[in-house]
TIVO-2410 file (N, C-alpha, C; in nm, 3 decimals):
# residues 123
REC num residu      c1      c2      c3 atome chaine
REC   1      X   1.742  -0.062  -3.727     N      A
REC   1      X   1.625  -0.146  -3.727    CA      A
REC   1      X   1.473  -0.085  -3.735     C      A
REC   2      X   1.409  -0.157  -3.809     N      A
REC   2      X   1.279  -0.077  -3.866    CA      A
REC   2      X   1.155  -0.195  -3.844     C      A
REC   3      X   1.066  -0.185  -3.772     N      A
REC   3      X   0.955  -0.269  -3.785    CA      A
REC   3      X   0.831  -0.222  -3.859     C      A
REC   4      X   0.776  -0.300  -3.912     N      A
REC   4      X   0.659  -0.221  -4.003    CA      A
REC   4      X   0.526  -0.327  -3.923     C      A
REC   5      X   0.423  -0.278  -3.918     N      A
REC   5      X   0.294  -0.332  -3.862    CA      A
REC   5      X   0.195  -0.304  -3.948     C      A
REC   6      X   0.149  -0.372  -4.027     N      A
REC   6      X   0.012  -0.354  -4.090    CA      A
REC   6      X  -0.135  -0.380  -3.998     C      A
REC   7      X  -0.232  -0.312  -4.084     N      A
REC   7      X  -0.380  -0.355  -4.011    CA      A
REC   7      X  -0.475  -0.302  -4.104     C      A
REC   8      X  -0.608  -0.342  -4.087     N      A
REC   8      X  -0.697  -0.299  -4.193    CA      A
REC   8      X  -0.732  -0.428  -4.311     C      A
REC   9      X  -0.705  -0.510  -4.298     N      A
REC   9      X  -0.718  -0.596  -4.414    CA      A
REC   9      X  -0.850  -0.666  -4.363     C      A
REC  10      X  -0.926  -0.742  -4.442     N      A
REC  10      X  -1.050  -0.809  -4.423    CA      A
REC  10      X  -1.096  -0.863  -4.533     C      A
REC  11      X  -1.232  -0.887  -4.515     N      A
REC  11      X  -1.312  -0.951  -4.636    CA      A
REC  11      X  -1.417  -0.826  -4.678     C      A
REC  12      X  -1.429  -0.800  -4.788     N      A
REC  12      X  -1.518  -0.729  -4.874    CA      A
REC  12      X  -1.575  -0.754  -4.977     C      A
REC  13      X  -1.698  -0.733  -5.017     N      A
REC  13      X  -1.757  -0.755  -5.142    CA      A
REC  13      X  -1.701  -0.683  -5.240     C      A
REC  14      X  -1.689  -0.708  -5.375     N      A
REC  14      X  -1.647  -0.641  -5.479    CA      A
REC  14      X  -1.757  -0.516  -5.484     C      A
REC  15      X  -1.650  -0.392  -5.527     N      A
REC  15      X  -1.711  -0.252  -5.528    CA      A
REC  15      X  -1.710  -0.200  -5.377     C      A
REC  16      X  -1.659  -0.278  -5.282     N      A
REC  16      X  -1.621  -0.223  -5.154    CA      A
REC  16      X  -1.538  -0.157  -5.150     C      A
REC  17      X  -1.509  -0.118  -5.008     N      A
REC  17      X  -1.386  -0.029  -4.987    CA      A
REC  17      X  -1.305  -0.102  -4.851     C      A
REC  18      X  -1.175  -0.056  -4.828     N      A
REC  18      X  -1.096  -0.094  -4.729    CA      A
REC  18      X  -1.001   0.012  -4.720     C      A
REC  19      X  -0.935   0.022  -4.604     N      A
REC  19      X  -0.816   0.109  -4.571    CA      A
REC  19      X  -0.727   0.030  -4.501     C      A
REC  20      X  -0.599   0.026  -4.542     N      A
REC  20      X  -0.501  -0.034  -4.481    CA      A
REC  20      X  -0.392   0.073  -4.403     C      A
REC  21      X  -0.331   0.028  -4.305     N      A
REC  21      X  -0.273   0.123  -4.219    CA      A
REC  21      X  -0.124   0.032  -4.195     C      A
REC  22      X  -0.021   0.114  -4.177     N      A
REC  22      X   0.104   0.075  -4.150    CA      A
REC  22      X   0.165   0.170  -4.067     C      A
REC  23      X   0.233   0.121  -3.972     N      A
REC  23      X   0.301   0.215  -3.874    CA      A
REC  23      X   0.442   0.154  -3.845     C      A
REC  24      X   0.549   0.244  -3.857     N      A
REC  24      X   0.697   0.232  -3.855    CA      A
REC  24      X   0.744   0.244  -3.723     C      A
REC  25      X   0.829   0.187  -3.676     N      A
REC  25      X   0.902   0.204  -3.535    CA      A
REC  25      X   1.028   0.141  -3.536     C      A
REC  26      X   1.095   0.191  -3.468     N      A
REC  26      X   1.249   0.148  -3.447    CA      A
REC  26      X   1.342   0.261  -3.441     C      A
REC  27      X   1.475   0.229  -3.480     N      A
REC  27      X   1.589   0.333  -3.496    CA      A
REC  27      X   1.612   0.340  -3.622     C      A
REC  28      X   1.618   0.483  -3.658     N      A
REC  28      X   1.638   0.499  -3.822    CA      A
REC  28      X   1.662   0.664  -3.820     C      A
REC  29      X   1.724   0.690  -3.917     N      A
REC  29      X   1.746   0.862  -3.959    CA      A
REC  29      X   1.635   0.911  -4.024     C      A
REC  30      X   1.579   0.819  -4.115     N      A
REC  30      X   1.476   0.873  -4.192    CA      A
REC  30      X   1.413   0.753  -4.285     C      A
REC  31      X   1.280   0.792  -4.304     N      A
REC  31      X   1.228   0.673  -4.407    CA      A
REC  31      X   1.217   0.754  -4.557     C      A
REC  32      X   1.287   0.689  -4.643     N      A
REC  32      X   1.271   0.766  -4.768    CA      A
REC  32      X   1.178   0.718  -4.854     C      A
REC  33      X   1.123   0.623  -4.844     N      A
REC  33      X   1.009   0.561  -4.939    CA      A
REC  33      X   0.916   0.484  -4.843     C      A
REC  34      X   0.802   0.469  -4.872     N      A
REC  34      X   0.707   0.385  -4.794    CA      A
REC  34      X   0.609   0.329  -4.899     C      A
REC  35      X   0.571   0.221  -4.902     N      A
REC  35      X   0.460   0.157  -5.022    CA      A
REC  35      X   0.405   0.056  -4.958     C      A
REC  36      X   0.340   0.019  -5.049     N      A
REC  36      X   0.234  -0.113  -5.043    CA      A
REC  36      X   0.261  -0.198  -5.169     C      A
REC  37      X   0.284  -0.326  -5.128     N      A
REC  37      X   0.298  -0.444  -5.239    CA      A
REC  37      X   0.191  -0.547  -5.186     C      A
REC  38      X   0.160  -0.632  -5.269     N      A
REC  38      X   0.111  -0.737  -5.251    CA      A
REC  38      X   0.117  -0.870  -5.309     C      A
REC  39      X   0.083  -0.982  -5.276     N      A
REC  39      X   0.142  -1.114  -5.315    CA      A
REC  39      X   0.024  -1.216  -5.305     C      A
REC  40      X  -0.031  -1.261  -5.417     N      A
REC  40      X  -0.132  -1.358  -5.418    CA      A
REC  40      X  -0.067  -1.503  -5.443     C      A
REC  41      X  -0.149  -1.578  -5.382     N      A
REC  41      X  -0.065  -1.746  -5.359    CA      A
REC  41      X  -0.036  -1.775  -5.493     C      A
REC  42      X   0.102  -1.811  -5.491     N      A
REC  42      X   0.161  -1.887  -5.620    CA      A
REC  42      X   0.190  -1.772  -5.724     C      A
REC  43      X   0.181  -1.634  -5.700     N      A
REC  43      X   0.224  -1.514  -5.792    CA      A
REC  43      X   0.345  -1.443  -5.717     C      A
REC  44      X   0.401  -1.384  -5.790     N      A
REC  44      X   0.500  -1.287  -5.756    CA      A
REC  44      X   0.439  -1.157  -5.683     C      A
REC  45      X   0.523  -1.127  -5.596     N      A
REC  45      X   0.501  -1.008  -5.507    CA      A
REC  45      X   0.483  -0.884  -5.606     C      A
REC  46      X   0.407  -0.789  -5.608     N      A
REC  46      X   0.386  -0.696  -5.732    CA      A
REC  46      X   0.391  -0.550  -5.653     C      A
REC  47      X   0.414  -0.464  -5.697     N      A
REC  47      X   0.412  -0.318  -5.667    CA      A
REC  47      X   0.252  -0.275  -5.654     C      A
REC  48      X   0.194  -0.214  -5.556     N      A
REC  48      X   0.085  -0.158  -5.552    CA      A
REC  48      X   0.086   0.012  -5.571     C      A
REC  49      X   0.132   0.057  -5.482     N      A
REC  49      X   0.190   0.222  -5.478    CA      A
REC  49      X   0.316   0.210  -5.371     C      A
REC  50      X   0.366   0.340  -5.429     N      A
REC  50      X   0.481   0.384  -5.331    CA      A
REC  50      X   0.471   0.537  -5.332     C      A
REC  51      X   0.520   0.589  -5.224     N      A
REC  51      X   0.510   0.735  -5.182    CA      A
REC  51      X   0.676   0.753  -5.127     C      A
REC  52      X   0.741   0.839  -5.207     N      A
REC  52      X   0.873   0.874  -5.173    CA      A
REC  52      X   0.848   1.018  -5.098     C      A
REC  53      X   0.965   1.036  -5.021     N      A
REC  53      X   0.973   1.162  -4.956    CA      A
REC  53      X   0.966   1.298  -5.045     C      A
REC  54      X   0.873   1.384  -5.067     N      A
REC  54      X   0.906   1.503  -5.134    CA      A
REC  54      X   0.843   1.482  -5.282     C      A
REC  55      X   0.766   1.369  -5.300     N      A
REC  55      X   0.778   1.330  -5.438    CA      A
REC  55      X   0.635   1.270  -5.423     C      A
REC  56      X   0.553   1.294  -5.564     N      A
REC  56      X   0.413   1.249  -5.577    CA      A
REC  56      X   0.417   1.098  -5.585     C      A
REC  57      X   0.313   1.020  -5.518     N      A
REC  57      X   0.304   0.881  -5.548    CA      A
REC  57      X   0.306   0.836  -5.661     C      A
REC  58      X   0.337   0.684  -5.682     N      A
REC  58      X   0.324   0.621  -5.803    CA      A
REC  58      X   0.260   0.509  -5.768     C      A
REC  59      X   0.154   0.431  -5.877     N      A
REC  59      X   0.073   0.348  -5.856    CA      A
REC  59      X   0.088   0.245  -5.998     C      A
REC  60      X   0.053   0.117  -5.947     N      A
REC  60      X   0.031   0.011  -6.055    CA      A
REC  60      X  -0.084   0.075  -6.158     C      A
REC  61      X  -0.091   0.008  -6.272     N      A
REC  61      X  -0.186   0.050  -6.359    CA      A
REC  61      X  -0.306  -0.026  -6.301     C      A
REC  62      X  -0.307  -0.117  -6.246     N      A
REC  62      X  -0.413  -0.191  -6.208    CA      A
REC  62      X  -0.483  -0.133  -6.097     C      A
REC  63      X  -0.424  -0.030  -6.027     N      A
REC  63      X  -0.504   0.018  -5.927    CA      A
REC  63      X  -0.508   0.168  -5.927     C      A
REC  64      X  -0.460   0.214  -6.049     N      A
REC  64      X  -0.479   0.378  -6.070    CA      A
REC  64      X  -0.601   0.413  -6.060     C      A
REC  65      X  -0.637   0.516  -6.007     N      A
REC  65      X  -0.791   0.566  -5.979    CA      A
REC  65      X  -0.854   0.495  -5.897     C      A
REC  66      X  -0.827   0.397  -5.838     N      A
REC  66      X  -0.901   0.330  -5.728    CA      A
REC  66      X  -0.820   0.320  -5.582     C      A
REC  67      X  -0.710   0.306  -5.606     N      A
REC  67      X  -0.655   0.328  -5.466    CA      A
REC  67      X  -0.564   0.481  -5.478     C      A
REC  68      X  -0.573   0.490  -5.341     N      A
REC  68      X  -0.482   0.632  -5.285    CA      A
REC  68      X  -0.401   0.602  -5.164     C      A
REC  69      X  -0.245   0.635  -5.190     N      A
REC  69      X  -0.169   0.616  -5.067    CA      A
REC  69      X  -0.142   0.738  -5.022     C      A
REC  70      X  -0.122   0.735  -4.898     N      A
REC  70      X  -0.083   0.870  -4.825    CA      A
REC  70      X   0.014   0.818  -4.704     C      A
REC  71      X   0.073   0.919  -4.666     N      A
REC  71      X   0.162   0.899  -4.547    CA      A
REC  71      X   0.192   1.021  -4.477     C      A
REC  72      X   0.237   0.981  -4.329     N      A
REC  72      X   0.218   1.101  -4.267    CA      A
REC  72      X   0.364   1.053  -4.206     C      A
REC  73      X   0.469   1.176  -4.252     N      A
REC  73      X   0.609   1.173  -4.206    CA      A
REC  73      X   0.656   1.193  -4.063     C      A
REC  74      X   0.561   1.279  -4.000     N      A
REC  74      X   0.581   1.304  -3.841    CA      A
REC  74      X   0.546   1.157  -3.782     C      A
REC  75      X   0.462   1.093  -3.816     N      A
REC  75      X   0.417   0.964  -3.732    CA      A
REC  75      X   0.463   0.836  -3.802     C      A
REC  76      X   0.534   0.852  -3.909     N      A
REC  76      X   0.591   0.729  -3.954    CA      A
REC  76      X   0.492   0.621  -4.017     C      A
REC  77      X   0.387   0.678  -4.084     N      A
REC  77      X   0.258   0.588  -4.103    CA      A
REC  77      X   0.247   0.603  -4.247     C      A
REC  78      X   0.196   0.508  -4.316     N      A
REC  78      X   0.147   0.508  -4.439    CA      A
REC  78      X   0.025   0.417  -4.457     C      A
REC  79      X  -0.076   0.496  -4.533     N      A
REC  79      X  -0.197   0.421  -4.554    CA      A
REC  79      X  -0.230   0.394  -4.697     C      A
REC  80      X  -0.331   0.308  -4.717     N      A
REC  80      X  -0.365   0.283  -4.851    CA      A
REC  80      X  -0.531   0.285  -4.850     C      A
REC  81      X  -0.592   0.351  -4.906     N      A
REC  81      X  -0.732   0.377  -4.932    CA      A
REC  81      X  -0.756   0.282  -5.056     C      A
REC  82      X  -0.857   0.195  -5.055     N      A
REC  82      X  -0.879   0.099  -5.160    CA      A
REC  82      X  -1.040   0.095  -5.185     C      A
REC  83      X  -1.059   0.161  -5.309     N      A
REC  83      X  -1.204   0.177  -5.345    CA      A
REC  83      X  -1.241   0.093  -5.459     C      A
REC  84      X  -1.352   0.048  -5.491     N      A
REC  84      X  -1.398  -0.002  -5.617    CA      A
REC  84      X  -1.307  -0.147  -5.618     C      A
REC  85      X  -1.303  -0.225  -5.497     N      A
REC  85      X  -1.226  -0.334  -5.498    CA      A
REC  85      X  -1.274  -0.436  -5.602     C      A
REC  86      X  -1.205  -0.532  -5.651     N      A
REC  86      X  -1.198  -0.632  -5.726    CA      A
REC  86      X  -1.148  -0.752  -5.682     C      A
REC  87      X  -1.213  -0.896  -5.736     N      A
REC  87      X  -1.175  -1.004  -5.682    CA      A
REC  87      X  -1.017  -1.034  -5.718     C      A
REC  88      X  -0.980  -0.959  -5.835     N      A
REC  88      X  -0.826  -0.996  -5.851    CA      A
REC  88      X  -0.736  -0.882  -5.738     C      A
REC  89      X  -0.818  -0.810  -5.691     N      A
REC  89      X  -0.710  -0.738  -5.559    CA      A
REC  89      X  -0.694  -0.835  -5.449     C      A
REC  90      X  -0.778  -0.934  -5.428     N      A
REC  90      X  -0.721  -1.052  -5.317    CA      A
REC  90      X  -0.586  -1.084  -5.333     C      A
REC  91      X  -0.537  -1.074  -5.213     N      A
REC  91      X  -0.402  -1.077  -5.182    CA      A
REC  91      X  -0.369  -1.046  -5.005     C      A
REC  92      X  -0.222  -1.104  -5.008     N      A
REC  92      X  -0.179  -1.038  -4.892    CA      A
REC  92      X  -0.086  -0.914  -4.904     C      A
REC  93      X  -0.120  -0.807  -4.868     N      A
REC  93      X  -0.083  -0.680  -4.893    CA      A
REC  93      X   0.034  -0.656  -4.768     C      A
REC  94      X   0.149  -0.610  -4.821     N      A
REC  94      X   0.276  -0.602  -4.736    CA      A
REC  94      X   0.312  -0.426  -4.746     C      A
REC  95      X   0.332  -0.377  -4.620     N      A
REC  95      X   0.402  -0.268  -4.638    CA      A
REC  95      X   0.553  -0.261  -4.616     C      A
REC  96      X   0.601  -0.163  -4.711     N      A
REC  96      X   0.740  -0.175  -4.709    CA      A
REC  96      X   0.804  -0.020  -4.701     C      A
REC  97      X   0.913  -0.029  -4.656     N      A
REC  97      X   0.978   0.084  -4.622    CA      A
REC  97      X   1.133   0.092  -4.669     C      A
REC  98      X   1.190   0.191  -4.711     N      A
REC  98      X   1.317   0.190  -4.750    CA      A
REC  98      X   1.371   0.312  -4.638     C      A
REC  99      X   1.446   0.292  -4.566     N      A
REC  99      X   1.489   0.348  -4.434    CA      A
REC  99      X   1.658   0.383  -4.454     C      A
REC 100      X   1.691   0.493  -4.413     N      A
REC 100      X   1.844   0.517  -4.377    CA      A
REC 100      X   1.859   0.497  -4.223     C      A
REC 101      X   1.943   0.391  -4.217     N      A
REC 101      X   1.971   0.346  -4.062    CA      A
REC 101      X   2.106   0.317  -4.035     C      A
REC 102      X   2.136   0.315  -3.926     N      A
REC 102      X   2.280   0.270  -3.886    CA      A
REC 102      X   2.257   0.120  -3.841     C      A
REC 103      X   2.328   0.034  -3.924     N      A
REC 103      X   2.325  -0.095  -3.878    CA      A
REC 103      X   2.459  -0.164  -3.875     C      A
REC 104      X   2.507  -0.213  -3.768     N      A
REC 104      X   2.622  -0.259  -3.731    CA      A
REC 104      X   2.740  -0.186  -3.802     C      A
REC 105      X   2.741  -0.059  -3.737     N      A
REC 105      X   2.871   0.015  -3.808    CA      A
REC 105      X   2.850   0.091  -3.928     C      A
REC 106      X   2.740   0.069  -3.990     N      A
REC 106      X   2.744   0.100  -4.131    CA      A
REC 106      X   2.609   0.184  -4.162     C      A
REC 107      X   2.624   0.322  -4.217     N      A
REC 107      X   2.505   0.372  -4.254    CA      A
REC 107      X   2.480   0.362  -4.398     C      A
REC 108      X   2.333   0.308  -4.398     N      A
REC 108      X   2.307   0.266  -4.525    CA      A
REC 108      X   2.152   0.297  -4.553     C      A
REC 109      X   2.101   0.264  -4.645     N      A
REC 109      X   1.957   0.235  -4.693    CA      A
REC 109      X   1.929   0.088  -4.706     C      A
REC 110      X   1.836   0.072  -4.614     N      A
REC 110      X   1.763  -0.065  -4.585    CA      A
REC 110      X   1.628  -0.084  -4.598     C      A
REC 111      X   1.607  -0.221  -4.652     N      A
REC 111      X   1.468  -0.235  -4.702    CA      A
REC 111      X   1.400  -0.320  -4.595     C      A
REC 112      X   1.261  -0.277  -4.545     N      A
REC 112      X   1.200  -0.346  -4.440    CA      A
REC 112      X   1.076  -0.379  -4.471     C      A
REC 113      X   0.996  -0.490  -4.447     N      A
REC 113      X   0.868  -0.549  -4.475    CA      A
REC 113      X   0.777  -0.583  -4.352     C      A
REC 114      X   0.675  -0.555  -4.367     N      A
REC 114      X   0.565  -0.591  -4.238    CA      A
REC 114      X   0.537  -0.752  -4.281     C      A
REC 115      X   0.463  -0.795  -4.178     N      A
REC 115      X   0.426  -0.909  -4.178    CA      A
REC 115      X   0.313  -0.961  -4.284     C      A
REC 116      X   0.243  -0.848  -4.335     N      A
REC 116      X   0.128  -0.863  -4.404    CA      A
REC 116      X  -0.003  -0.860  -4.355     C      A
REC 117      X  -0.091  -0.808  -4.422     N      A
REC 117      X  -0.213  -0.821  -4.399    CA      A
REC 117      X  -0.324  -0.881  -4.513     C      A
REC 118      X  -0.401  -0.947  -4.466     N      A
REC 118      X  -0.486  -1.031  -4.567    CA      A
REC 118      X  -0.617  -0.946  -4.622     C      A
REC 119      X  -0.614  -0.928  -4.784     N      A
REC 119      X  -0.747  -0.853  -4.801    CA      A
REC 119      X  -0.804  -0.959  -4.930     C      A
REC 120      X  -0.935  -0.987  -4.904     N      A
REC 120      X  -1.017  -1.092  -4.974    CA      A
REC 120      X  -1.139  -1.022  -5.028     C      A
REC 121      X  -1.142  -1.002  -5.176     N      A
REC 121      X  -1.250  -0.963  -5.213    CA      A
REC 121      X  -1.350  -1.071  -5.298     C      A
REC 122      X  -1.475  -1.078  -5.265     N      A
REC 122      X  -1.538  -1.162  -5.308    CA      A
REC 122      X  -1.628  -1.140  -5.420     C      A
REC 123      X  -1.677  -1.191  -5.505     N      A
REC 123      X  -1.761  -1.166  -5.615    CA      A
REC 123      X  -1.910  -1.175  -5.580     C      A
***
């Protein structure tokens, strides 16, 4: 079982910055991948950025150069620094983690989601 809690969302004007935080807790062997996704009302959830263990992060083309993802493996946290925000960045941002865990007698990789944090960018 893994619980993800996000924070840091809010309202910001275009061109501004926000920093999102996500902390993982629970029982697991290791978190293989952490990332951020976002979903605007009526739209599909989309990848924002992911950062696997021991690998460089990857970003959606729409945020490349503006957002920076980072993680602290010791603390099981992942952050998303968002700069030069645009109105089209408005969405609920969800923390995501793929973790190796022992669940009901089975060891496997499981995907977990946070509750989301709202980001609104005004023009």
